[in-house]
N, C-alpha and C positions, 0 to 999 in steps of 0.2 A: 440502557434503551438510549438510542441516538435521537437527540432532538431535531425537530424540523428545521430550527435554526442553522445547526450544524449542517445539514444536507444542502440546504439554499446557499449557505457560504460556501460549501465545497463546489456545488454546481457553478458558482459564478467565478470562482477562482480556477476551475478547469475547462473553460469554454473549448479551448483549442485542443484539448486532451480528450480522445474517444474512450470512454469508460466501459469495460465489460464487468467489472466485480470490484467491490470493496469490502474490507473487513477491519473492524476495530480489534485491537488486541484485549485481553480480559480485563486489563486495568483501565481501559479507555484512554491510553496515554499516546498510543501510536496508531495510526490508520494507513493500511496498505490498499494500494489502489492499481487494478490490472488494466492495462490498455494497449499501447503500442510498445510499452515497456511497463515495469513495475516500479512503483514509487512508495516510498515509506515516509510518512509525515509524523512530525511529533506535534500532537495536538495541545496547545496551550488552553485556548478558550474560544468561544463563539466569536469574539470580538478581537482577540488577538491574532497576529499572523502567524500562520502554521509554517513550520520550518520542514523543507524537504531534506531529510538527513540521510536518505539512500536511495540511489536509482539502480535497479537491476536491470541488464538489458534482456531482451528478448532473444534466447539462444536459439528459438526454432526455425529463424529464418522467415517466418510467416508474418511478423509484425503484429501478431496478435496474441497476447496473453489473456485468457479467457476467464480464469477464475484464480482467485488468492484466498487463502485462509490462515490466519496465525495459528501456530501450534499453541496448546494448553499453557505453556510456560513462556512463550514468545520468543524462544531460541530459534525456532526454525519457521520458514515461510515457504509451504508448498505453492507451486504455480503451476497451473495447467495452461496449455496453449493449443493453438489450431492443428498443430502435427501430431495430436493425441498423445504427447507425452506429458509427465509430470516431473518437474524439476523441484528438488526441495533446496532451499538456499539457507544457509546458517547465518544467524543474525547475532554480531557480538553483544555481549551483555553490557548494560550501562548507557547513559545518555551520551557521554562524550565519546565513547569508542564506536558509536554506531554512525557517526559522521563520515560521510563519503569523501 
C-alpha cells in the first residue's frame, strides 16, 4: 500500500510534469510515472531523494503516455498512449544496469 506521505512527496516533486498514471513495482522499490514521457524512479524512502533512473520517450508523437503498469516480475513496462497503441519496454535487471 502506498502511503499518503509518498504521494504528497511525489506531487511536490512533479509539479511541472503532467501525470496520467503511476505504478509501483511488486517490491515497492521502483515507481513508473506516465505523462509527457515515462519516468522510472528508484524509491529510497519518503524523506530521501528519489532517483530518476530511466526516462522512456513518448514514441506516439502525441506527447501523452496515458497508462503504465509494471509486469509481475518488473522486467517489462507496458505503456499506453493517446494514439491507442500499447508499447512494451524491456527493463534491464539489477539496480546499476537500469540507469539511463
